[in-house]
PASEBA-1860 file (N, C-alpha, C; in nm, 3 decimals):
! residues 315
1> MSSSTEKS> 0.005/-0.942/3.696/-0.080/-0.833/3.744/-0.091/-0.726/3.634 ~ -0.214/-0.686/3.602/-0.235/-0.592/3.493/-0.214/-0.450/3.540 ~ -0.180/-0.365/3.446/-0.157/-0.223/3.475/-0.287/-0.155/3.513 ~ -0.277/-0.053/3.600/-0.398/0.019/3.643/-0.459/0.098/3.528 ~ -0.380/0.127/3.424/-0.432/0.202/3.310/-0.485/0.111/3.200 ~ -0.471/-0.018/3.221/-0.515/-0.114/3.121/-0.667/-0.118/3.114 ~ -0.720/-0.125/2.991/-0.865/-0.138/2.976/-0.895/-0.246/2.873 ~ -1.009/-0.309/2.887/-1.044/-0.421/2.800/-1.170/-0.390/2.720
9> ITNNLTII> -1.173/-0.439/2.598/-1.289/-0.427/2.510/-1.318/-0.566/2.456 ~ -1.445/-0.603/2.456/-1.488/-0.729/2.395/-1.588/-0.697/2.285 ~ -1.563/-0.750/2.167/-1.657/-0.723/2.058/-1.654/-0.833/1.953 ~ -1.746/-0.821/1.858/-1.766/-0.921/1.753/-1.654/-0.922/1.650 ~ -1.623/-0.802/1.601/-1.531/-0.789/1.488/-1.441/-0.668/1.507 ~ -1.311/-0.691/1.491/-1.214/-0.582/1.494/-1.142/-0.578/1.361 ~ -1.133/-0.459/1.302/-1.066/-0.440/1.173/-0.939/-0.359/1.198 ~ -0.826/-0.413/1.155/-0.698/-0.344/1.174/-0.660/-0.276/1.043
17> GSGPAGLT> -0.664/-0.142/1.042/-0.631/-0.068/0.922/-0.749/0.009/0.867 ~ -0.723/0.129/0.815/-0.834/0.216/0.772/-0.813/0.269/0.631 ~ -0.751/0.187/0.546/-0.742/0.221/0.405/-0.869/0.178/0.332 ~ -0.867/0.176/0.199/-0.987/0.135/0.123/-1.039/-0.003/0.160 ~ -0.948/-0.097/0.187/-0.991/-0.232/0.224/-1.059/-0.233/0.361 ~ -0.993/-0.174/0.460/-1.046/-0.175/0.596/-1.178/-0.102/0.610 ~ -1.189/0.015/0.547/-1.311/0.094/0.560/-1.425/0.036/0.478 ~ -1.395/-0.029/0.367/-1.502/-0.099/0.293/-1.551/-0.218/0.374
25> AALYAARG> -1.458/-0.291/0.436/-1.498/-0.401/0.524/-1.585/-0.349/0.638 ~ -1.547/-0.233/0.692/-1.624/-0.174/0.802/-1.765/-0.137/0.756 ~ -1.775/-0.081/0.636/-1.906/-0.043/0.582/-1.997/-0.164/0.568 ~ -1.947/-0.268/0.505/-2.030/-0.387/0.484/-2.061/-0.458/0.617 ~ -1.963/-0.462/0.706/-1.986/-0.527/0.836/-2.088/-0.449/0.919 ~ -2.080/-0.316/0.913/-2.176/-0.234/0.988/-2.317/-0.253/0.934 ~ -2.330/-0.259/0.803/-2.462/-0.281/0.743/-2.514/-0.421/0.776 ~ -2.423/-0.512/0.807/-2.463/-0.647/0.846/-2.481/-0.663/0.996
33> NLNPLVIE> -2.483/-0.549/1.069/-2.505/-0.548/1.214/-2.397/-0.624/1.291 ~ -2.274/-0.619/1.243/-2.164/-0.685/1.313/-2.094/-0.593/1.412 ~ -2.135/-0.465/1.416/-2.078/-0.366/1.508/-1.925/-0.365/1.503 ~ -1.868/-0.339/1.387/-1.722/-0.345/1.374/-1.651/-0.230/1.446 ~ -1.535/-0.263/1.499/-1.446/-0.164/1.558/-1.323/-0.156/1.469 ~ -1.293/-0.036/1.419/-1.178/-0.016/1.330/-1.066/0.052/1.408 ~ -0.948/-0.008/1.405/-0.828/0.056/1.461/-0.754/0.117/1.343 ~ -0.752/0.249/1.335/-0.714/0.312/1.209/-0.564/0.312/1.180
41> GFPPGGQL> -0.479/0.301/1.281/-0.336/0.296/1.252/-0.284/0.424/1.192 ~ -0.161/0.416/1.135/-0.097/0.534/1.077/-0.033/0.498/0.943 ~ -0.053/0.581/0.839/-0.137/0.701/0.844/-0.284/0.664/0.835 ~ -0.374/0.735/0.905/-0.517/0.708/0.893/-0.559/0.722/0.747 ~ -0.632/0.621/0.698/-0.672/0.625/0.558/-0.576/0.554/0.465 ~ -0.463/0.507/0.518/-0.369/0.431/0.436/-0.293/0.515/0.335 ~ -0.238/0.448/0.234/-0.150/0.513/0.138/-0.221/0.620/0.054 ~ -0.354/0.608/0.040/-0.426/0.707/-0.041/-0.420/0.847/0.019
49> TLTTDVEN> -0.397/0.856/0.149/-0.386/0.988/0.211/-0.257/1.058/0.170 ~ -0.163/0.982/0.112/-0.038/1.040/0.064/-0.043/1.069/-0.086 ~ -0.161/1.047/-0.146/-0.178/1.065/-0.291/-0.257/1.192/-0.316 ~ -0.221/1.263/-0.423/-0.297/1.385/-0.456/-0.419/1.347/-0.540 ~ -0.411/1.357/-0.671/-0.527/1.329/-0.756/-0.544/1.180/-0.778 ~ -0.667/1.131/-0.756/-0.703/0.993/-0.789/-0.804/1.001/-0.902 ~ -0.766/0.955/-1.020/-0.852/0.968/-1.136/-0.906/0.835/-1.186 ~ -0.870/0.726/-1.119/-0.912/0.594/-1.168/-1.003/0.522/-1.070
57> FPGFPDGV> -1.064/0.597/-0.976/-1.159/0.533/-0.886/-1.300/0.558/-0.940 ~ -1.379/0.452/-0.967/-1.512/0.469/-1.027/-1.601/0.563/-0.946 ~ -1.682/0.640/-1.017/-1.776/0.730/-0.951/-1.728/0.872/-0.938 ~ -1.602/0.897/-0.979/-1.546/1.033/-0.971/-1.490/1.072/-1.108 ~ -1.577/1.108/-1.201/-1.532/1.136/-1.338/-1.433/1.250/-1.349 ~ -1.437/1.343/-1.253/-1.343/1.455/-1.254/-1.224/1.432/-1.162 ~ -1.212/1.310/-1.109/-1.104/1.279/-1.015/-1.139/1.325/-0.875 ~ -1.059/1.283/-0.780/-1.080/1.318/-0.640/-0.945/1.314/-0.570
65> MGPDLMIK> -0.926/1.403/-0.473/-0.803/1.401/-0.395/-0.803/1.277/-0.305 ~ -0.687/1.213/-0.292/-0.678/1.092/-0.211/-0.731/1.109/-0.069 ~ -0.688/1.214/0.004/-0.741/1.233/0.139/-0.892/1.255/0.142 ~ -0.946/1.328/0.043/-1.091/1.352/0.036/-1.166/1.221/0.014 ~ -1.110/1.135/-0.071/-1.175/1.006/-0.096/-1.181/0.924/0.031 ~ -1.074/0.924/0.109/-1.072/0.844/0.231/-1.164/0.902/0.338 ~ -1.183/1.034/0.339/-1.281/1.094/0.431/-1.421/1.044/0.397 ~ -1.451/1.034/0.268/-1.583/0.983/0.225/-1.599/0.836/0.265
73> FREQAERF> -1.494/0.756/0.247/-1.498/0.616/0.291/-1.533/0.610/0.440 ~ -1.463/0.691/0.517/-1.479/0.690/0.662/-1.621/0.733/0.702 ~ -1.668/0.842/0.644/-1.802/0.894/0.677/-1.910/0.791/0.646 ~ -1.893/0.720/0.534/-1.994/0.621/0.495/-1.995/0.503/0.592 ~ -1.877/0.458/0.633/-1.870/0.348/0.729/-1.931/0.389/0.864 ~ -1.898/0.512/0.909/-1.950/0.559/1.037/-2.101/0.582/1.032 ~ -2.150/0.621/0.917/-2.295/0.644/0.903/-2.375/0.519/0.937 ~ -2.318/0.401/0.906/-2.390/0.277/0.933/-2.350/0.213/1.066
81> GAKIITGE> -2.270/0.283/1.145/-2.245/0.237/1.281/-2.108/0.183/1.310 ~ -2.017/0.189/1.214/-1.879/0.145/1.242/-1.815/0.241/1.341 ~ -1.746/0.187/1.439/-1.675/0.270/1.535/-1.526/0.269/1.499 ~ -1.467/0.387/1.492/-1.327/0.399/1.451/-1.248/0.464/1.564 ~ -1.140/0.400/1.604/-1.057/0.456/1.709/-0.914/0.472/1.657 ~ -0.845/0.571/1.711/-0.705/0.594/1.674/-0.616/0.510/1.764 ~ -0.522/0.440/1.705/-0.432/0.359/1.785/-0.349/0.269/1.697 ~ -0.248/0.210/1.757/-0.160/0.116/1.688/-0.168/-0.018/1.761
89> VTKVDFNS> -0.185/-0.125/1.686/-0.178/-0.259/1.744/-0.031/-0.294/1.759 ~ 0.011/-0.323/1.881/0.153/-0.353/1.906/0.180/-0.503/1.917 ~ 0.073/-0.581/1.944/0.091/-0.726/1.959/-0.044/-0.794/1.938 ~ -0.041/-0.916/1.888/-0.163/-0.995/1.877/-0.138/-1.132/1.938 ~ -0.246/-1.197/1.980/-0.241/-1.335/2.026/-0.358/-1.408/1.963 ~ -0.327/-1.490/1.863/-0.432/-1.565/1.794/-0.435/-1.711/1.838 ~ -0.369/-1.741/1.951/-0.367/-1.878/2.001/-0.482/-1.908/2.096 ~ -0.528/-1.804/2.164/-0.634/-1.823/2.263/-0.770/-1.839/2.194
97> KKLQLFLD> -0.869/-1.879/2.271/-1.003/-1.900/2.215/-1.057/-1.769/2.160 ~ -1.036/-1.662/2.234/-1.069/-1.527/2.185/-0.946/-1.469/2.118 ~ -0.966/-1.406/2.006/-0.855/-1.341/1.938/-0.823/-1.213/2.012 ~ -0.697/-1.195/2.050/-0.660/-1.079/2.131/-0.569/-0.983/2.056 ~ -0.599/-0.854/2.073/-0.518/-0.747/2.016/-0.475/-0.655/2.129 ~ -0.350/-0.613/2.127/-0.296/-0.526/2.231/-0.258/-0.393/2.166 ~ -0.314/-0.283/2.217/-0.292/-0.151/2.159/-0.184/-0.073/2.234 ~ -0.135/0.034/2.170/-0.027/0.114/2.228/-0.071/0.194/2.350
105> DNTIIDSS> -0.203/0.204/2.375/-0.250/0.276/2.495/-0.290/0.180/2.606 ~ -0.240/0.054/2.599/-0.267/-0.051/2.698/-0.407/-0.108/2.691 ~ -0.480/-0.078/2.585/-0.611/-0.141/2.564/-0.590/-0.284/2.514 ~ -0.668/-0.377/2.569/-0.668/-0.515/2.522/-0.806/-0.543/2.462 ~ -0.807/-0.589/2.338/-0.934/-0.618/2.269/-0.947/-0.769/2.253 ~ -1.058/-0.824/2.307/-1.094/-0.964/2.283/-1.200/-0.964/2.173 ~ -1.169/-1.027/2.061/-1.257/-1.018/1.947/-1.293/-1.157/1.894 ~ -1.418/-1.174/1.856/-1.460/-1.302/1.799/-1.405/-1.322/1.659
113> SVIISTGA> -1.375/-1.211/1.589/-1.319/-1.218/1.455/-1.232/-1.096/1.430 ~ -1.140/-1.110/1.338/-1.048/-1.000/1.304/-1.031/-0.995/1.153 ~ -1.038/-0.874/1.099/-1.003/-0.851/0.958/-0.875/-0.769/0.955 ~ -0.773/-0.823/0.890/-0.643/-0.755/0.879/-0.638/-0.682/0.745 ~ -0.621/-0.550/0.752/-0.609/-0.469/0.630/-0.500/-0.364/0.652 ~ -0.384/-0.413/0.693/-0.275/-0.323/0.731/-0.191/-0.276/0.612 ~ -0.221/-0.327/0.493/-0.158/-0.275/0.372/-0.012/-0.314/0.357 ~ 0.053/-0.246/0.263/0.195/-0.266/0.236/0.259/-0.130/0.214
121> SAKMLGLQ> 0.381/-0.119/0.253/0.454/0.008/0.239/0.556/-0.004/0.127 ~ 0.557/0.095/0.038/0.656/0.095/-0.070/0.795/0.118/-0.013 ~ 0.891/0.041/-0.063/1.031/0.065/-0.026/1.075/0.195/-0.093 ~ 1.147/0.277/-0.018/1.193/0.406/-0.070/1.346/0.408/-0.079 ~ 1.397/0.510/-0.142/1.542/0.521/-0.162/1.614/0.572/-0.038 ~ 1.540/0.636/0.052/1.601/0.690/0.173/1.647/0.834/0.160 ~ 1.598/0.903/0.057/1.632/1.044/0.039/1.531/1.132/0.110 ~ 1.578/1.241/0.167/1.491/1.332/0.242/1.379/1.388/0.155
129> EESELIGK> 1.410/1.413/0.027/1.313/1.478/-0.061/1.197/1.388/-0.099 ~ 1.213/1.255/-0.083/1.110/1.163/-0.129/0.973/1.192/-0.068 ~ 0.969/1.195/0.065/0.840/1.215/0.132/0.780/1.351/0.102 ~ 0.867/1.451/0.086/0.819/1.586/0.057/0.758/1.596/-0.083 ~ 0.805/1.511/-0.175/0.763/1.524/-0.314/0.670/1.412/-0.361 ~ 0.624/1.330/-0.267/0.524/1.230/-0.306/0.401/1.303/-0.359 ~ 0.356/1.264/-0.478/0.242/1.330/-0.540/0.279/1.457/-0.616 ~ 0.408/1.493/-0.613/0.453/1.615/-0.681/0.569/1.582/-0.776
137> GVSTCATC> 0.567/1.461/-0.827/0.673/1.416/-0.917/0.743/1.292/-0.870 ~ 0.726/1.257/-0.743/0.776/1.129/-0.691/0.656/1.038/-0.669 ~ 0.665/0.916/-0.719/0.552/0.823/-0.711/0.603/0.681/-0.692 ~ 0.518/0.597/-0.636/0.548/0.454/-0.625/0.447/0.372/-0.703 ~ 0.370/0.438/-0.790/0.264/0.368/-0.863/0.242/0.431/-1.000 ~ 0.296/0.366/-1.104/0.279/0.417/-1.240/0.134/0.410/-1.285 ~ 0.063/0.304/-1.245/-0.077/0.290/-1.282/-0.160/0.405/-1.227 ~ -0.122/0.451/-1.107/-0.196/0.560/-1.042/-0.163/0.696/-1.105
145> DGFFFKDQ> -0.035/0.719/-1.135/0.011/0.855/-1.166/0.069/0.875/-1.305 ~ 0.085/0.769/-1.382/0.148/0.782/-1.512/0.077/0.878/-1.606 ~ -0.053/0.883/-1.597/-0.135/0.968/-1.685/-0.096/1.115/-1.674 ~ -0.046/1.156/-1.558/-0.014/1.298/-1.536/0.114/1.342/-1.607 ~ 0.184/1.247/-1.671/0.313/1.282/-1.731/0.315/1.254/-1.881 ~ 0.208/1.293/-1.946/0.200/1.280/-2.092/0.307/1.364/-2.159 ~ 0.376/1.301/-2.253/0.479/1.369/-2.333/0.591/1.430/-2.248 ~ 0.616/1.371/-2.132/0.723/1.421/-2.045/0.831/1.314/-2.029
153> IVVVVGGG> 0.939/1.352/-1.963/1.051/1.261/-1.938/1.040/1.209/-1.795 ~ 1.042/1.077/-1.780/1.029/1.019/-1.646/1.139/0.917/-1.622 ~ 1.162/0.890/-1.495/1.265/0.795/-1.451/1.198/0.686/-1.368 ~ 1.239/0.562/-1.389/1.196/0.450/-1.305/1.321/0.394/-1.237 ~ 1.312/0.373/-1.107/1.425/0.318/-1.031/1.392/0.174/-0.993 ~ 1.482/0.082/-1.030/1.462/-0.058/-0.994/1.513/-0.152/-1.100 ~ 1.526/-0.281/-1.063/1.577/-0.379/-1.157/1.498/-0.508/-1.159 ~ 1.380/-0.507/-1.097/1.297/-0.627/-1.095/1.182/-0.619/-1.195
161> DSAMEEAL> 1.095/-0.719/-1.191/0.979/-0.720/-1.281/0.891/-0.598/-1.262 ~ 0.877/-0.554/-1.135/0.793/-0.437/-1.108/0.845/-0.314/-1.181 ~ 0.976/-0.295/-1.181/1.035/-0.180/-1.249/1.012/-0.188/-1.399 ~ 1.027/-0.307/-1.457/1.004/-0.324/-1.601/0.857/-0.297/-1.635 ~ 0.767/-0.350/-1.552/0.624/-0.328/-1.576/0.588/-0.181/-1.566 ~ 0.644/-0.113/-1.465/0.616/0.029/-1.448/0.667/0.107/-1.570 ~ 0.788/0.076/-1.614/0.847/0.147/-1.727/0.766/0.125/-1.854 ~ 0.727/0.001/-1.879/0.649/-0.030/-1.998/0.514/0.040/-1.995
169> FLTKFAKK> 0.453/0.043/-1.879/0.324/0.113/-1.866/0.342/0.262/-1.894 ~ 0.450/0.319/-1.843/0.473/0.463/-1.858/0.498/0.504/-2.003 ~ 0.544/0.410/-2.087/0.566/0.444/-2.228/0.436/0.479/-2.300 ~ 0.324/0.445/-2.242/0.194/0.483/-2.300/0.172/0.633/-2.292 ~ 0.240/0.698/-2.198/0.219/0.841/-2.175/0.345/0.924/-2.199 ~ 0.454/0.884/-2.137/0.577/0.965/-2.141/0.642/0.956/-2.279 ~ 0.718/1.060/-2.314/0.791/1.056/-2.440/0.923/0.981/-2.424 ~ 0.974/0.973/-2.301/1.098/0.901/-2.275/1.098/0.847/-2.132
177> VFIIHRRE> 1.141/0.721/-2.119/1.147/0.657/-1.986/1.289/0.604/-1.965 ~ 1.353/0.650/-1.858/1.485/0.601/-1.821/1.471/0.504/-1.703 ~ 1.531/0.388/-1.714/1.536/0.293/-1.602/1.674/0.304/-1.539 ~ 1.677/0.344/-1.412/1.803/0.356/-1.339/1.816/0.236/-1.245 ~ 1.926/0.164/-1.259/1.949/0.045/-1.176/2.091/0.048/-1.121 ~ 2.107/0.010/-0.997/2.236/0.025/-0.930/2.339/-0.079/-0.972 ~ 2.294/-0.184/-1.040/2.387/-0.290/-1.085/2.370/-0.312/-1.235 ~ 2.447/-0.409/-1.289/2.427/-0.451/-1.427/2.335/-0.572/-1.434
185> EFRASQIM> 2.334/-0.652/-1.328/2.248/-0.771/-1.324/2.108/-0.730/-1.280 ~ 2.008/-0.804/-1.330/1.868/-0.772/-1.300/1.800/-0.888/-1.228 ~ 1.709/-0.853/-1.139/1.621/-0.954/-1.078/1.502/-0.984/-1.168 ~ 1.477/-0.898/-1.265/1.362/-0.914/-1.353/1.374/-1.043/-1.434 ~ 1.260/-1.102/-1.466/1.258/-1.220/-1.552/1.308/-1.181/-1.692 ~ 1.361/-1.279/-1.763/1.419/-1.251/-1.895/1.315/-1.193/-1.992 ~ 1.193/-1.244/-1.985/1.091/-1.197/-2.078/1.056/-1.051/-2.053 ~ 1.047/-1.010/-1.923/1.016/-0.871/-1.892/1.131/-0.779/-1.930
193> LERARSNT> 1.253/-0.828/-1.909/1.371/-0.750/-1.943/1.379/-0.727/-2.094 ~ 1.350/-0.831/-2.172/1.354/-0.818/-2.318/1.246/-0.722/-2.369 ~ 1.130/-0.727/-2.306/1.024/-0.634/-2.346/1.067/-0.489/-2.325 ~ 1.129/-0.464/-2.211/1.174/-0.327/-2.182/1.286/-0.287/-2.277 ~ 1.380/-0.378/-2.301/1.493/-0.346/-2.388/1.451/-0.321/-2.533 ~ 1.344/-0.387/-2.574/1.300/-0.373/-2.714/1.209/-0.253/-2.735 ~ 1.171/-0.186/-2.628/1.085/-0.068/-2.641/1.173/0.055/-2.669 ~ 1.145/0.121/-2.780/1.231/0.233/-2.823/1.221/0.354/-2.732
201> KIEFILNS> 1.118/0.361/-2.649/1.103/0.474/-2.557/1.185/0.458/-2.430 ~ 1.235/0.336/-2.406/1.304/0.306/-2.280/1.455/0.305/-2.300 ~ 1.525/0.369/-2.207/1.671/0.369/-2.207/1.720/0.332/-2.068 ~ 1.823/0.249/-2.061/1.876/0.202/-1.933/1.997/0.283/-1.890 ~ 2.003/0.315/-1.760/2.121/0.376/-1.698/2.163/0.282/-1.585 ~ 2.271/0.207/-1.607/2.310/0.100/-1.515/2.426/0.143/-1.425 ~ 2.447/0.061/-1.320/2.553/0.087/-1.222/2.541/0.229/-1.166 ~ 2.420/0.273/-1.147/2.396/0.411/-1.104/2.283/0.417/-1.003
209> EITQINNP> 2.285/0.522/-0.922/2.176/0.545/-0.828/2.153/0.694/-0.808 ~ 2.030/0.725/-0.770/1.993/0.865/-0.746/2.038/0.905/-0.607 ~ 2.108/1.015/-0.597/2.153/1.064/-0.466/2.078/1.190/-0.424 ~ 2.007/1.252/-0.518/1.935/1.375/-0.485/1.823/1.398/-0.586 ~ 1.710/1.445/-0.537/1.598/1.484/-0.623/1.575/1.633/-0.603 ~ 1.583/1.710/-0.710/1.573/1.856/-0.699/1.436/1.907/-0.742 ~ 1.394/2.013/-0.673/1.264/2.074/-0.701/1.270/2.225/-0.676 ~ 1.351/2.299/-0.750/1.367/2.441/-0.719/1.245/2.528/-0.749
217> KENKVTDI> 1.154/2.479/-0.831/1.039/2.564/-0.862/0.907/2.490/-0.838 ~ 0.815/2.560/-0.775/0.677/2.515/-0.757/0.666/2.378/-0.690 ~ 0.766/2.343/-0.609/0.760/2.217/-0.536/0.733/2.098/-0.627 ~ 0.801/2.096/-0.739/0.783/1.992/-0.840/0.920/1.943/-0.885 ~ 0.929/1.814/-0.913/1.057/1.757/-0.956/1.102/1.820/-1.088 ~ 1.227/1.861/-1.092/1.284/1.919/-1.214/1.405/1.840/-1.264 ~ 1.484/1.788/-1.171/1.601/1.711/-1.211/1.650/1.626/-1.095 ~ 1.742/1.536/-1.127/1.799/1.447/-1.025/1.951/1.446/-1.039
225> IIKNNKNG> 2.018/1.407/-0.931/2.162/1.384/-0.934/2.185/1.233/-0.933 ~ 2.259/1.185/-1.032/2.287/1.042/-1.045/2.436/1.017/-1.020 ~ 2.462/0.919/-0.935/2.602/0.881/-0.907/2.633/0.749/-0.977 ~ 2.744/0.748/-1.050/2.791/0.625/-1.114/2.866/0.542/-1.010 ~ 2.819/0.420/-0.987/2.876/0.338/-0.881/3.012/0.278/-0.917 ~ 3.050/0.287/-1.043/3.180/0.233/-1.084/3.292/0.335/-1.069 ~ 3.267/0.459/-1.117/3.374/0.559/-1.110/3.348/0.670/-1.008 ~ 3.231/0.666/-0.942/3.201/0.763/-0.838/3.160/0.900/-0.887
233> ESKSMSTD> 3.152/0.918/-1.019/3.116/1.049/-1.074/2.966/1.074/-1.061 ~ 2.930/1.201/-1.040/2.790/1.241/-1.031/2.756/1.337/-1.144 ~ 2.633/1.328/-1.189/2.587/1.420/-1.293/2.440/1.452/-1.272 ~ 2.399/1.567/-1.325/2.260/1.611/-1.316/2.184/1.563/-1.439 ~ 2.057/1.529/-1.420/1.973/1.484/-1.530/1.833/1.543/-1.515 ~ 1.782/1.605/-1.618/1.647/1.663/-1.613/1.543/1.552/-1.620 ~ 1.440/1.564/-1.540/1.328/1.470/-1.544/1.206/1.535/-1.481 ~ 1.089/1.489/-1.520/0.965/1.543/-1.466/0.908/1.458/-1.354
241> AVFIAIGH> 0.956/1.335/-1.344/0.902/1.246/-1.241/1.000/1.134/-1.212 ~ 0.994/1.086/-1.087/1.073/0.970/-1.043/0.976/0.866/-0.989 ~ 0.971/0.751/-1.056/0.887/0.640/-1.011/0.976/0.536/-0.944 ~ 0.952/0.515/-0.815/1.036/0.423/-0.738/0.970/0.285/-0.740 ~ 1.042/0.188/-0.795/0.985/0.053/-0.810/1.084/-0.051/-0.759 ~ 1.119/-0.039/-0.633/1.216/-0.131/-0.574/1.148/-0.227/-0.476 ~ 1.015/-0.234/-0.487/0.941/-0.333/-0.409/0.855/-0.273/-0.300 ~ 0.773/-0.359/-0.240/0.686/-0.322/-0.128/0.713/-0.414/-0.010
249> IPNTSLFK> 0.686/-0.364/0.108/0.698/-0.445/0.229/0.559/-0.456/0.292 ~ 0.500/-0.577/0.292/0.369/-0.591/0.356/0.381/-0.569/0.506 ~ 0.283/-0.503/0.562/0.286/-0.472/0.706/0.231/-0.592/0.785 ~ 0.314/-0.695/0.793/0.270/-0.821/0.853/0.357/-0.869/0.968 ~ 0.450/-0.787/1.016/0.541/-0.835/1.121/0.467/-0.878/1.247 ~ 0.352/-0.817/1.274/0.272/-0.853/1.392/0.219/-0.996/1.386 ~ 0.204/-1.048/1.264/0.128/-1.172/1.246/0.214/-1.291/1.207 ~ 0.346/-1.270/1.194/0.433/-1.376/1.138/0.437/-1.502/1.224
257> DFLNLNEN> 0.409/-1.491/1.354/0.411/-1.609/1.441/0.280/-1.687/1.438 ~ 0.180/-1.633/1.368/0.048/-1.696/1.370/-0.006/-1.730/1.231 ~ 0.020/-1.646/1.133/-0.042/-1.662/1.002/0.057/-1.716/0.899 ~ 0.004/-1.787/0.803/0.086/-1.834/0.691/0.115/-1.717/0.598 ~ 0.245/-1.693/0.572/0.288/-1.585/0.484/0.367/-1.645/0.368 ~ 0.371/-1.573/0.256/0.457/-1.620/0.147/0.601/-1.574/0.172 ~ 0.690/-1.604/0.078/0.832/-1.575/0.102/0.861/-1.425/0.113 ~ 0.770/-1.343/0.062/0.789/-1.198/0.070/0.710/-1.135/0.185
265> GYILTDEG> 0.645/-1.218/0.266/0.577/-1.167/0.385/0.431/-1.133/0.368 ~ 0.373/-1.160/0.250/0.230/-1.133/0.231/0.146/-1.244/0.292 ~ 0.030/-1.209/0.347/-0.058/-1.307/0.409/-0.121/-1.394/0.301 ~ -0.115/-1.525/0.320/-0.177/-1.619/0.227/-0.321/-1.641/0.268 ~ -0.413/-1.625/0.174/-0.556/-1.645/0.201/-0.610/-1.755/0.111 ~ -0.720/-1.812/0.156/-0.782/-1.923/0.084/-0.934/-1.906/0.089 ~ -1.002/-1.956/-0.013/-1.148/-1.946/-0.018/-1.194/-1.802/0.007 ~ -1.138/-1.711/-0.068/-1.172/-1.570/-0.049/-1.068/-1.500/0.034
273> TKTNIPGV> -1.103/-1.469/0.158/-1.012/-1.391/0.243/-0.974/-1.462/0.372 ~ -1.000/-1.593/0.380/-0.969/-1.668/0.501/-0.819/-1.690/0.517 ~ -0.770/-1.675/0.639/-0.632/-1.711/0.670/-0.633/-1.851/0.731 ~ -0.517/-1.898/0.777/-0.509/-2.030/0.839/-0.566/-2.032/0.981 ~ -0.595/-1.915/1.039/-0.655/-1.909/1.173/-0.806/-1.884/1.159 ~ -0.890/-1.971/1.211/-1.035/-1.948/1.202/-1.073/-1.814/1.264 ~ -1.154/-1.739/1.193/-1.199/-1.610/1.244/-1.110/-1.493/1.207 ~ -0.995/-1.522/1.146/-0.904/-1.415/1.103/-0.905/-1.408/0.950
281> FACGDVQD> -0.933/-1.290/0.898/-0.943/-1.269/0.754/-0.847/-1.157/0.714 ~ -0.808/-1.155/0.588/-0.715/-1.053/0.540/-0.760/-1.001/0.405 ~ -0.741/-0.869/0.384/-0.784/-0.808/0.259/-0.693/-0.690/0.224 ~ -0.698/-0.651/0.099/-0.618/-0.537/0.054/-0.474/-0.574/0.026 ~ -0.388/-0.473/0.027/-0.249/-0.490/-0.014/-0.168/-0.582/0.077 ~ -0.219/-0.610/0.196/-0.146/-0.698/0.287/-0.146/-0.843/0.236 ~ -0.241/-0.875/0.145/-0.245/-1.009/0.086/-0.251/-1.005/-0.067 ~ -0.237/-0.886/-0.124/-0.241/-0.870/-0.269/-0.110/-0.810/-0.317
289> WEYRQAIT> -0.023/-0.894/-0.372/0.107/-0.846/-0.420/0.106/-0.823/-0.571 ~ -0.011/-0.839/-0.633/-0.016/-0.830/-0.778/-0.082/-0.703/-0.829 ~ -0.199/-0.669/-0.777/-0.276/-0.557/-0.833/-0.252/-0.425/-0.760 ~ -0.263/-0.427/-0.626/-0.230/-0.311/-0.543/-0.300/-0.182/-0.588 ~ -0.430/-0.191/-0.610/-0.508/-0.073/-0.649/-0.614/-0.046/-0.542 ~ -0.656/0.080/-0.532/-0.759/0.114/-0.433/-0.888/0.037/-0.459 ~ -0.923/0.021/-0.586/-1.051/-0.044/-0.618/-1.046/-0.194/-0.586 ~ -0.932/-0.259/-0.610/-0.923/-0.402/-0.577/-0.916/-0.421/-0.426
297> AAGSGCMA> -0.851/-0.327/-0.357/-0.847/-0.334/-0.210/-0.989/-0.322/-0.153 ~ -1.065/-0.226/-0.206/-1.203/-0.207/-0.159/-1.285/-0.333/-0.186 ~ -1.268/-0.393/-0.304/-1.342/-0.515/-0.336/-1.310/-0.628/-0.241 ~ -1.182/-0.643/-0.207/-1.146/-0.751/-0.114/-1.194/-0.720/0.027 ~ -1.208/-0.591/0.061/-1.265/-0.554/0.191/-1.410/-0.597/0.201 ~ -1.484/-0.580/0.094/-1.622/-0.629/0.088/-1.625/-0.780/0.107 ~ -1.536/-0.850/0.038/-1.529/-0.996/0.051/-1.501/-1.038/0.194 ~ -1.408/-0.970/0.258/-1.370/-1.005/0.396/-1.487/-0.987/0.492
305> AIDTERYL> -1.564/-0.879/0.473/-1.680/-0.856/0.560/-1.783/-0.967/0.542 ~ -1.808/-1.006/0.418/-1.906/-1.113/0.391/-1.856/-1.246/0.446 ~ -1.727/-1.274/0.427/-1.670/-1.398/0.483/-1.680/-1.399/0.635 ~ -1.657/-1.284/0.698/-1.665/-1.274/0.844/-1.807/-1.293/0.892 ~ -1.903/-1.234/0.823/-2.044/-1.249/0.860/-2.086/-1.395/0.857 ~ -2.042/-1.466/0.755/-2.076/-1.608/0.745/-2.011/-1.687/0.857 ~ -1.885/-1.654/0.888/-1.814/-1.722/0.996/-1.886/-1.702/1.130 ~ -1.921/-1.578/1.160/-1.984/-1.549/1.289/-2.123/-1.611/1.300
313> SNL> -2.195/-1.618/1.189/-2.330/-1.675/1.193/-2.325/-1.826/1.215 ~ -2.210/-1.888/1.184/-2.196/-2.033/1.203/-2.135/-2.071/1.336 ~ -2.094/-1.973/1.417/-2.035/-2.002/1.546/-2.136/-2.066/1.639
END
């Protein structure tokens, strides 16, 4: 017996997620008369809403604030008829003939097609200051923010290939890059490790972890407290930025019983953006573990909308 507050929606296309991938998919789907419904999730607009200056998105030569860019994405999608609702998908059922989504307000959506653009969340250190200082010296993306730290001292946290890649990229701008790793052993491939070790701008601080990020002036990172895991001693170190590169977690827990995922939980797609379930497509960081840029997410959102249009026209 269904709840008295339960309500049902039936539609052609439902898009889960409202970052660059989801809203680009919504724009193209709306222009294709697919009447897409976007469930925006949290945070609305995806990770870009947590970013300050975006200087590498085409069409904005003077840069644009991340939240402002996502407002423009949203307005453009809505202009062509995309409907956007606030809510969280708590469960899906992709076994039935109609694809079903269950929302946190007891809404049940029966959809002929679904585009998943739920993104991936960067793993954090668990320090209180991290969220407060995102965009103010704490970052999870060297490609996005490295340019802002020309001739400055920066820190990269991590021991995998991502950390080595971030550190090497940052040497193009920073005068000094410290890699802080909690162990002596690395997950990074030998070739990436050797590249980092041979770069004169990079210095390693091993068996250590950051316990505090300080920002006494102008809400900007000034220094960190590092604890040595062998002797327990702590010391202060000046730095202008902390780049956290300990991995990402794709937001795919809802779909693990239905979709093919790789060993790290990313959705596997084929022939563009198709998943193993007919009518279900995936785009953006939820299926892209390599590039993770706003522009590539938007491009895959366009692909997903076109793939969905072709699927629906052949039904």
